[in-house]
C-alpha positions in Angstrom: -4.6 5.9 -16.3 -3.1 2.9 -18.1 -1.1 -0.1 -17.1 2.5 -0.7 -18.3 3.9 -4.2 -18.5 7.6 -4.3 -17.8 10.4 -6.9 -18.0 13.8 -6.4 -16.4 16.7 -8.8 -17.0 18.9 -9.4 -13.9 22.3 -10.9 -14.5 23.9 -12.7 -11.5 27.5 -12.1 -10.9 28.3 -15.8 -11.1 26.7 -19.2 -11.6 27.0 -19.7 -7.9 24.7 -16.8 -7.0 21.6 -17.6 -5.0 18.9 -17.1 -7.6 16.0 -17.5 -5.0 17.5 -14.8 -2.8 17.9 -12.5 -5.9 14.2 -13.1 -6.7 13.1 -12.5 -3.1 14.9 -9.1 -2.9 13.8 -8.1 -6.4 10.2 -8.7 -5.5 10.5 -6.6 -2.4 12.1 -3.7 -4.4 9.5 -3.9 -7.2 6.5 -4.0 -4.8 8.0 -1.1 -2.6 7.9 1.0 -5.8 4.3 0.2 -6.7 4.9 -2.7 -9.0 2.2 -5.4 -9.0 1.8 -9.0 -10.1 5.5 -9.8 -10.0 6.6 -13.0 -11.7 10.0 -14.5 -12.5 11.5 -16.7 -15.1 15.0 -18.0 -15.5 16.9 -17.8 -18.8 19.9 -20.0 -19.3 22.9 -18.0 -20.6 26.1 -20.2 -20.6 28.2 -22.4 -18.4 25.5 -22.7 -15.7 24.8 -19.0 -15.5 21.1 -18.1 -15.6 19.5 -14.7 -16.0 16.5 -13.8 -13.9 13.7 -12.1 -15.9 11.4 -10.1 -13.6 8.0 -9.3 -15.1 5.5 -6.9 -13.4 2.9 -4.3 -14.1 2.8 -0.7 -12.9 0.2 2.0 -13.3 1.5 4.7 -15.6 0.7 7.4 -13.1 2.3 5.7 -10.1 6.0 6.2 -10.6 9.1 5.8 -12.6 11.4 2.9 -13.4 14.6 4.5 -12.3 14.2 3.8 -8.5 13.4 0.1 -9.4 16.4 -0.2 -11.7 18.7 1.4 -9.2 17.4 -0.8 -6.4 17.8 -4.0 -8.5 21.4 -3.1 -9.4 22.3 -2.9 -5.7 21.2 -6.4 -4.9 24.1 -8.5 -3.8 25.4 -10.8 -6.5 23.6 -8.9 -9.3 26.0 -7.5 -11.9 23.4 -5.7 -14.1 19.7 -4.9 -14.4 18.3 -3.9 -17.8 14.8 -3.2 -19.0 14.2 -5.6 -21.9 10.5 -4.9 -22.6 8.0 -2.2 -21.7 4.6 -1.9 -23.3 1.1 -0.5 -22.5 -1.5 -3.2 -21.6 -4.8 -3.0 -23.4 -7.9 -4.8 -22.4 
């Protein structure tokens, strides 16, 4: 059993979207689907719009990403959720 490190980019629907609320709901969804060590960073896009990058780890045997991606896309004021990085952790 290995560990996969995953990053998902969440794009808010507008610059006025509540980023903290998006992070809170995203963390709930990720942890409900066996994601661990959830962290967030904000990436400036343009005109005040900031993407939220969710980083977390998941055991390879624990589950799939589809339920996480679908849940993240359903968060209010999120226009898209896209996996931007996925790699096996060594150590």
